[in-house]
matplotlib code that plots the C-alpha trace (Angstrom):
import matplotlib.pyplot as plt

x = [49.9, 52.8, 54.4, 53.0, 54.3, 57.7, 57.9, 57.0, 59.7, 62.3, 62.7, 61.6, 65.0, 67.1, 70.0, 68.9, 70.7, 73.1, 70.9, 67.2, 65.5, 61.8, 60.6, 57.1, 55.2, 53.1, 49.7, 50.4, 51.5, 54.2, 54.6, 53.1, 56.4, 58.3, 55.9, 56.0, 59.8, 60.1, 57.9, 59.9, 63.2, 62.0, 61.0, 64.6, 66.5, 69.3, 68.8, 69.1, 66.9, 67.4, 64.2, 64.7, 61.4, 61.2, 57.7, 55.8, 56.7, 57.4, 53.8, 52.5, 54.7, 53.7, 50.0, 50.6, 52.6, 49.7, 47.4, 49.8, 50.2, 53.4, 54.1, 57.2, 57.3, 58.5, 61.7, 62.1, 65.5, 66.6, 66.8, 64.9, 66.3, 64.6, 65.8, 62.5, 63.4, 59.7, 58.8, 61.9, 61.0, 57.4, 58.6, 61.5, 60.4, 63.2, 65.6, 65.5, 68.9, 67.2, 66.3, 69.4, 72.4, 75.5, 79.0, 77.8, 77.1, 74.3, 71.2, 72.4, 75.8, 74.0, 71.9, 74.9, 76.7, 73.8, 73.6, 77.3, 77.0, 74.2, 76.3, 79.3, 77.2, 75.2, 76.8, 79.1, 76.3, 74.0, 74.0, 72.7, 71.4, 68.8, 68.6, 65.2, 64.7, 61.1, 61.1, 64.1, 62.0, 61.3, 65.0, 64.2, 61.5, 64.0, 66.4, 68.7, 69.8, 69.6, 73.3, 73.3, 70.6, 72.6, 75.8, 73.8, 72.7, 76.2, 77.5, 74.8, 75.9, 79.5, 78.4, 76.6, 79.8, 81.9, 79.8, 78.9, 75.2, 74.1, 71.2, 70.1, 66.5, 65.4, 62.2, 61.7, 58.1, 57.1, 59.9, 58.4, 58.9, 62.4, 63.3, 66.9, 67.6, 65.5, 67.5, 70.8, 69.8, 68.6, 72.0, 73.4, 71.0, 70.8, 67.1, 64.6, 60.9, 58.7, 55.3, 53.1, 49.6, 47.3, 46.9, 43.2, 42.8, 41.1, 40.0, 38.3, 40.2, 43.7, 45.6, 48.5, 51.4, 54.9, 57.7, 60.6, 64.0, 67.0, 70.6, 71.4, 75.0, 77.0, 79.8, 82.7, 80.8, 77.1, 74.6, 72.0, 68.7, 65.4, 62.1, 58.7, 55.4, 52.7, 49.5, 48.8, 45.9, 46.5, 43.8, 43.4, 45.2, 47.1, 48.5, 47.3, 49.3, 47.9, 49.6, 48.8, 45.9, 44.6, 42.1, 40.5, 42.4, 44.7, 48.1]
y = [103.1, 101.4, 99.4, 96.0, 96.2, 97.4, 94.6, 92.0, 93.4, 93.5, 97.3, 98.4, 98.6, 101.7, 100.1, 98.9, 96.8, 98.7, 98.2, 97.3, 96.9, 96.9, 95.1, 96.4, 94.2, 95.8, 97.0, 97.1, 100.1, 99.7, 103.4, 102.8, 101.1, 104.3, 106.4, 103.8, 103.7, 107.4, 107.9, 105.3, 107.0, 110.5, 109.3, 108.2, 110.9, 112.5, 110.1, 111.9, 111.0, 111.9, 111.4, 111.3, 112.0, 110.7, 109.1, 111.4, 114.9, 115.8, 117.0, 113.4, 112.0, 114.8, 114.0, 110.2, 110.8, 112.9, 110.0, 107.6, 109.9, 111.9, 115.4, 115.4, 119.2, 119.3, 117.6, 119.2, 121.0, 119.5, 115.7, 115.4, 116.6, 116.2, 116.0, 116.7, 116.1, 115.8, 119.2, 120.8, 119.5, 120.8, 124.2, 124.8, 122.7, 121.9, 124.1, 121.7, 120.2, 116.8, 117.2, 119.0, 118.0, 120.2, 119.2, 116.1, 114.3, 111.7, 112.0, 109.3, 111.0, 114.2, 112.3, 110.6, 113.9, 115.5, 112.5, 112.7, 116.5, 115.9, 113.3, 115.6, 118.2, 116.1, 112.7, 113.9, 115.4, 112.4, 109.1, 107.4, 108.4, 106.7, 107.4, 106.7, 106.6, 106.2, 104.7, 103.8, 103.1, 106.8, 107.1, 105.1, 107.6, 110.4, 108.8, 106.7, 103.4, 100.1, 100.1, 103.6, 102.6, 99.5, 101.5, 104.1, 101.4, 99.9, 103.4, 103.6, 100.2, 101.4, 104.6, 102.4, 100.4, 103.5, 104.8, 103.2, 103.4, 104.4, 102.6, 102.9, 101.9, 101.7, 100.8, 99.7, 99.6, 97.3, 94.9, 92.0, 94.1, 95.3, 91.9, 91.8, 95.3, 94.4, 91.2, 93.0, 95.7, 93.1, 91.5, 94.7, 94.4, 92.3, 92.6, 92.4, 93.1, 92.0, 93.7, 91.2, 90.7, 88.0, 85.0, 85.1, 88.6, 91.5, 90.7, 93.3, 92.5, 92.2, 94.4, 92.1, 90.1, 90.9, 88.5, 89.4, 87.8, 88.4, 87.4, 85.9, 84.7, 85.4, 82.9, 82.2, 79.6, 79.8, 82.4, 81.6, 83.4, 83.6, 84.0, 85.1, 85.9, 88.2, 89.7, 93.4, 95.8, 99.6, 101.6, 105.3, 105.6, 102.3, 99.2, 95.9, 92.7, 89.1, 85.7, 83.5, 81.3, 83.8, 85.0, 82.7, 83.9, 82.2, 83.9]
z = [57.6, 55.8, 58.6, 57.5, 54.0, 55.1, 57.6, 55.0, 52.7, 55.4, 54.9, 58.4, 60.0, 60.4, 58.4, 55.0, 52.4, 50.1, 47.0, 46.7, 43.3, 42.7, 39.5, 38.6, 36.1, 33.4, 34.4, 38.1, 40.1, 42.7, 43.4, 46.9, 47.9, 47.1, 49.3, 52.1, 52.1, 52.0, 55.0, 57.0, 56.2, 57.1, 60.5, 61.4, 63.2, 61.1, 58.2, 54.8, 51.8, 48.2, 46.1, 42.3, 40.6, 37.1, 37.0, 39.4, 40.5, 44.2, 44.8, 44.1, 46.9, 49.3, 48.7, 49.0, 52.3, 53.8, 53.1, 54.8, 57.8, 57.2, 55.9, 53.8, 53.5, 57.1, 56.1, 52.7, 52.4, 55.7, 55.7, 52.4, 49.1, 45.8, 42.2, 40.5, 36.8, 35.9, 37.2, 35.7, 32.3, 32.6, 33.8, 31.3, 28.3, 25.8, 27.7, 30.7, 31.4, 31.4, 27.7, 26.6, 28.6, 28.2, 27.0, 25.3, 28.5, 28.5, 30.6, 33.0, 33.3, 34.4, 36.9, 38.5, 38.6, 40.5, 42.9, 43.6, 44.2, 46.7, 48.6, 48.7, 50.3, 52.7, 53.4, 56.2, 58.2, 58.2, 60.0, 56.8, 53.3, 51.1, 47.4, 46.0, 42.2, 41.3, 37.8, 35.7, 32.6, 32.2, 31.2, 28.1, 27.2, 27.6, 25.1, 27.3, 25.9, 27.7, 28.1, 29.6, 32.1, 33.1, 33.5, 35.5, 37.9, 38.1, 39.0, 41.7, 43.1, 43.2, 45.1, 47.6, 48.2, 48.5, 51.4, 54.7, 55.6, 52.1, 50.4, 46.8, 45.9, 42.3, 40.6, 37.0, 35.6, 32.7, 34.0, 32.0, 28.8, 29.8, 31.2, 30.3, 31.8, 34.8, 35.5, 35.0, 37.5, 39.9, 39.9, 41.4, 44.4, 47.5, 47.7, 44.8, 45.2, 42.3, 42.1, 40.2, 38.9, 40.2, 38.0, 38.7, 37.4, 39.2, 42.8, 45.0, 48.2, 46.7, 44.2, 43.5, 44.8, 46.1, 45.6, 48.0, 47.2, 49.4, 49.1, 52.5, 51.9, 48.8, 48.9, 46.4, 44.4, 45.4, 46.4, 49.1, 48.8, 50.6, 48.8, 50.3, 48.7, 50.1, 48.8, 49.1, 49.0, 48.6, 50.4, 50.5, 53.9, 54.3, 52.7, 53.9, 53.6, 53.4, 53.3, 50.3, 51.2, 53.7, 51.1, 48.6, 45.5, 43.0, 43.1]

ax = plt.figure().add_subplot(projection="3d")
ax.plot(x, y, z, "-o")
ax.set_aspect("equal")
plt.show()
């Protein structure tokens, strides 16, 4: 089950912050957070979810969901919609629109266009909508520039402000390599979750550390934030959370 990790991150409520960014350090895998959040959103009545698959195809999230206790196929085409760019590229090769965008538009322009089209079709019929983007760094591999990725995230933040009860959740892997981009994207968010390695290296009982930073009050001259650290262990059918010091490991 994923309840403990969502509670620790403050993402267990029906209404989520407008923009949440997950910073994934090199050599750690934070994909479990996307699967956990997806399961929580699907369980909420009449809440729409748009999953944008860049790092993993949809089948990966279906399999992960089954291990965590939910069947995403039940919601597919109903409250769950998917932009599966990865599967589209593997199916159509160089003719995929994600590799050859029409009319001179950039890849990120195409993605924003598809997201807006989804919202135009579905927003009015849902109590809330969550947009999950599983790995922004794949956009670099597909030819997007750092500026284009930053502009893409700024456009997502603007969409979140345009709509009530809409949440955007992004993840960027290798955040320590793409540090400038990661920090700029994090500035668009009110919650930042950093997935970090342990200083002590590999430990059997713990996979890594989550640093959760939240904007509590954004005033005219100062920004008040809260910070919390927890340790996590991803098992086959659940994610366990520990407080630092609960297990004898240097964090």
